[in-house]
N, C-alpha and C positions, 0 to 999 in steps of 0.2 A: 236702447233703445235699447243702453243701456238702457238703456233702456230697458224698461221691462224686458225680459228675455223675448216677447213675441213681436216687438217692434218692427213694423214694415213701413218705411216713409216715402212719400213721393218726391220727386225732384223738386227742391226749392233752393235754386242758388243764392237767392236774394237775402237769406236770414241774417248774414252779417250787416248788411246795409240796414235793413230793417231795425235790427237790433241798436245800430247806432243812433237811428232817429228816436227810438224810445228812449235811450239813455239821455239824449238832449232834452227830451220832452218832460221826463220825470225823474227826479233826484232820487237815487238810490239810498239815500238817507232819511227819506219821508215814508209814512206809513200808509198812503194812499194818494194817488194822482188827484182824484176828484172827490176825496173823502168828504162825507157829510156827518153830521150828528147822527149817532145811532138810536134813532127815535123807533118807537113802536110803528108796525105796519111795514118794515123793509122786508125785502125778498132777498135771501141770499142764494146765489146760483153756485152749485158746486159741480165741477166738471170732473167725472170718474172716467177711465179709459178701459174700453172693453168690459168683459163681463167676470172679471177675476173677483171683484167684490161682491161677496155673497149678498143675497137678498136680506137676510137677518140683520146683517151690519148696516145696510142701507136704511131699513126701516128704524133701526135703534138710532142713526144720525137724525133722522127727520124728527122723530118723536121726542127724542132728548133735547134737541135744538129748540123746538117749539114750545117745550115745557119750561125750558130755562129762560127763553126770550118771548115772553108773552106778547101777542099781537104780531110778531114776526114769523115770517115763514121761510122754509128751507127747500129748495128745488134741486134735484139731482139731475143733471143732463148728462147722459151718456155718450162718450165720444169714440171714434174709431183710432186704432193705433195708426192705420194707414192715412198718411197725409197730416199727423197730427203737429209736426213742427210748423208747417205752414199755416194751419188753422190757429194754433196757439198764437204765433207771431201777429197774425192780424187781428185776433180778438183781444189780446193783451195791450195792444197799442192803440186800440180804438177806444171810442166813447161808451161803449157798451160792454165792457170788460167783465167775464165772471169774477167771481170773489174768491174761490178757493179751486185750485186746479191740481190735478195729478200729472206728473210729467214722468217719462222714463228716465232711469237713474243716469243713463249716459247723454241724456239731453239736458240734464240739470246745469251744468256749467255754462251752456250757452245762454240760458235764460238768466241765471244768477249774476253773470258778468254784464249784462245788459240793462239792468234796472227794471227787469219786468217783475220781480217779486219784492214784497215789503219785508224789512228786516224783522227778524224773529229773535234777535238777542234778548230782548226784555221779558220774553215769555219761555226761553228755552228751558229753565228749570221745570216750568209747569208742564212742559210737553214731555219732559223725561230727562232732560239733563245729561249726565254720563251714563246712563242706562240706554240711550239710544244707539242703534247700530253704528259704530264708528266710521266705517267706510262710507256709508250713506250721508253721515253727517259731513264728511269731507268733500263730498262732490256737491253737498248742498250749501257750501260755505264759500265765500268769494271775498279775498282781500280782508281775511279775518272777520268779516260779517256773516252771520248765519241767515241764509233766506228760505232754504227748502228742508223740511224735516224728512226723516225716513217714513215710509208709508207700509211697505212691506218688502220682503226679499224673497228671492228663489233661485233655483238652479235647474238646470236639465238633468234628466234621468233617462235611462234607456228602457222603454216599456217593451214588454212581450208576454204572451200568453202560452202556457205550456201546451195548450191545445195545437199550436203551430210549431213551437220550439221541439217538441217531441223529447226523444232521448238525448239530443244534442247538449252539451255542456254550456253553462253561462261562461263567457270569455273573461280571462282574467289579466290579459294584457291588450294594449291597443292593436298590436299585430294580430292577436287571437281574434278580436273584435272584427277588423277589417275581413280576415280570411273566413270567419263564420257568416259574415254577411254576404261574401262573394259566393260561397258554396250554396248558401239558401236560394240564391237568386235564379229565377226561370224567366222566360217570356212573359209569363202572367203573374209573376209574384217577385216582390222585391226583397233582398236580404235586409235591407234597410232603407226607409224612405227618405230620401235626401233631395229635396228641391233645389233647383241651381242658384237661388237667391239667399239660400239658408246660411248666411254667413256667421250666425252665431254658433252653429254646429261645425264650422269650419275651424274656428278659433282653436279649440283644444289641440287639434293637429299640429298646427303652427307652433303653439307653446310646448307640447310635449315632444317636438323635434327639435327644440331649442332656438326656434325663431321668436320674433315680437313684433307687434303691430306698429308701434312709434314710441320713441324714447327722446326725452329731451336733454340736450348737453348742457354743459356748464354755463355756455353763452347764450341759452335760451333758445337755441335753434333746434327744431324737431327732425328727427331721422326716422324714417319708416323703415320696416324690417321684412316686409314679405319677400323682398328678393335676397335676403340673406341665406346662407346655407341652410339654416334650420327651416326658415320660412318656405323656401322652395321644396324641401324635403316633405314638409307637411301638406302643402299644396297639391303636390304629386300624389300623396296618399289619398287625399280627398279626390282627385281626379280619377283614381283608381276605383273609388267607390262609386263616383258619377257613373262610370263607364261599364263597371262589372258587377255592381251590387244593388243599384237603384233603377227602377222604372218611374220614378217621379219626373214631372215636366222639367226639361232642363232649364226653363226659364220661369219655374214655378216658384211661389212663396210659401209661407207656412200657414195660410189660411185653413181652418177646419182640418186639423191634423187627425181628429178622431175618425174622419171618413175613411182613409185607407185602412187604418188600424181595424175598425168595425167591419170593414169589407173582407177581413182576412188578406188583405193585399199585400202585407209585409210581415217578416218575422220580427225585426227590431223598429222601434219609433223612438228616437232621440227628440225629447220634447220637454217643455217646462213641467215641473211636478204637477202643476195645477190642471193639466190636461185630463188628468185622472177623472175630473168631475165631468169632463165633456165625454169621455169614454163610458162612464156608468150612468149618464144620464137617462131618463126614461126613454123607450123607443118612441114615445108620442110627443116628445117634447119638441118645442119650437126648432131647437138644434138637436136633433135625436142622437142617442148614444147606442150602446149595445149591452145593455145590462143582463141580458139572457143569454148572450153567446160569449164572445171573447172577454166582454167587460166583467162576466162572472168569474173569470179567472185571470185576473190582472196582476201582473208582477212587475218588479222594476229593479234595477241595480244602477249603481254609479258607473259612469263611462270609465273602463280602466285605463290607467296611466300606461306610458311605454315600458315602464319597468314593474308594472303592478300597482296594486294601490288604486286610489282615485286619481283621475286625470285632472289637470288643470282646465276648469270651465268656465264660461262666462257667467258672472254673478248678475243674474237679472233682478228686476224688481222696480220699485217707483219710489220717488219723493213726492210730497205734497206740500203746497205753499199758498200763501195769500198773495192774489194779484196786487201789485202796486197801485193800479188803477181802481180797486174796489172803492165804492162809493161809502161802504160801510166796514172798515177795517176791524173795528172791535167786534161786531157780530161774526165777520169771517173768521177771526181768531178764535172766537168761542166755537165755532164749528170745528175748527183745526184740533182744537184741545179735546173734543169730543172723539174725533178720529184717532187721537193717540191715547186715548184713555184705556185702562186695563180692561174694561168690559168690551169694548169695540175691538181691541187688538186681540183679545182672547177668541173672539168670533172668527177673525182672520186665521188665527193659528189653528183653530179647530178644524178649518177647510184646507189645511196644509200649506198655508202661506206662512213664511217664516216672519213673525212679528217684528214691529219696529223697536221694541224693547228686548234687550237681552235677557232680562230677568224673566221674560214671559216664554221662553223657549220650550220651557216644561209644559206648556200648554198644547204644545204640537202633538198629534195623535201618534201613539206608540205602534205604527204600522209599517210594513215593508217599504212601501213607496216613500212615505214621509222620512222614514230614517234614511232611505237611499239618497233622498235630496239633501238631507241634513250632512250625510258623509260628502256628498258632492260640493255643498256650499262651503264646508270647511277648507276646502282647496280651491276655492273659486277666485276669479281675477275680474278686474274692472278694465274698460277700455281707456285709452289715454285722458287723463285729466285736464284737458285743454279746453277754453272756451270756445274754439273753433271746431271741437270734434263734432258738435251738433251739425256743422256745414258738411263735413265729411259724410254724416249719415243721410242728411237731406238730400245730397247730390247723388246718392245711391252708387258711388264710385267702387265700393267694394263689391256690391251685388253685382253690378255690371261686369266686373271683371271675373267674379266667380261663375256668371252665367257663360262667360267665353271660354272658362276652363272646362265647365260641364259639357260644353260643345266640341270638346276636343282641341282646344287652343294651345299654343306653346306656353307652358307654364313660366319659364323663367322671362320670356318676353312680356307676358301679361304681368308678372309680379313686379318687373322693373318699371312698367308703365304705370302701375298703380301706385308704387311708392313715390314716383315723380309727382303724381297728381295729389297724394296725401300731404306732401311736403309742402307743395306750392299752397295748399289750403292752410295748414297749420302754421306755416311760417308767414302766410298773409302778406 
């Protein structure tokens, strides 16, 4: 939600119960709940989330699939990150399931552990084998069975325009970053755009101060760490930014981050590297950018760590899987193989998305923003690999706590309550 680093999910407390129902209804060892013979005339539905997948890749998928499978068609149905867990749970457990689905990397364990996806062990080598991003293979694997392949990865970078930054220097430590953002803030201008629900941008402050999200003990019990000494220190640093560096809504999310940047309303914007394309989009596009103003002078750096270098940031991105209830699992797998092909993944890389195959990293553009993302990704971390982590995200407990912090609440008290809630969910 890991997911994709832009995941913003509505409250959905019943994911665990729904997952249990699906697990009962469809064996995780089968290739498709209602599978039929893959005859000509089938329609394969692919759910892609958000606008990160470029049009060129979408066109390649449709054209290649229909050339390789005469008589069958492929339809891409774009979904929103907002409310995705809810919608996927309903769709994947119903009689009208899509065939191939994209899911945020942090959401993957919820679905793999519940029998929503068909096993991919038989085609793992065809998809890329050991060349696939190992961290994303790990979150796509449950009880030694491979269910969800990597799709693309990414990380957050800090965007800025020299037109706004002026003669100020790019910060080289986390403390310098905080102080620079505070110094740049006025009543009309943010030093850094930091909406209250933006928990992905909160995580580096917790990690860099020695805190943690949640860790599993030898007895299998999970302990949450926002109320640890380092967790509180990081959250207090975040509260300082909320109160003294950002004019973003205290209860806002990460929707349309290019808007405040293109309005010149912020000095720094910490966002997924692919937000670049939203910033440089034509001014008359459906979602307009600012290619002739701040987009013409776009720069980025990796968020600096507490002691310099790159901070530990959230590893965003997506996995891709065949639905267990796909009526045409062989055709769905054919579509998946195209999406993991060198040609398709090279298109993603050309658009600044870290490809699913390690060997294709050389296809990434050699530009400042992509290289900043690569630097950040080299030190990136994932959220806890618990099958119940999706419930934590779906119930928005971290977002709700962060909004309280943004509104000036007591950090130690909020952190302790947050940890208790996370532990109750993970330890079920």
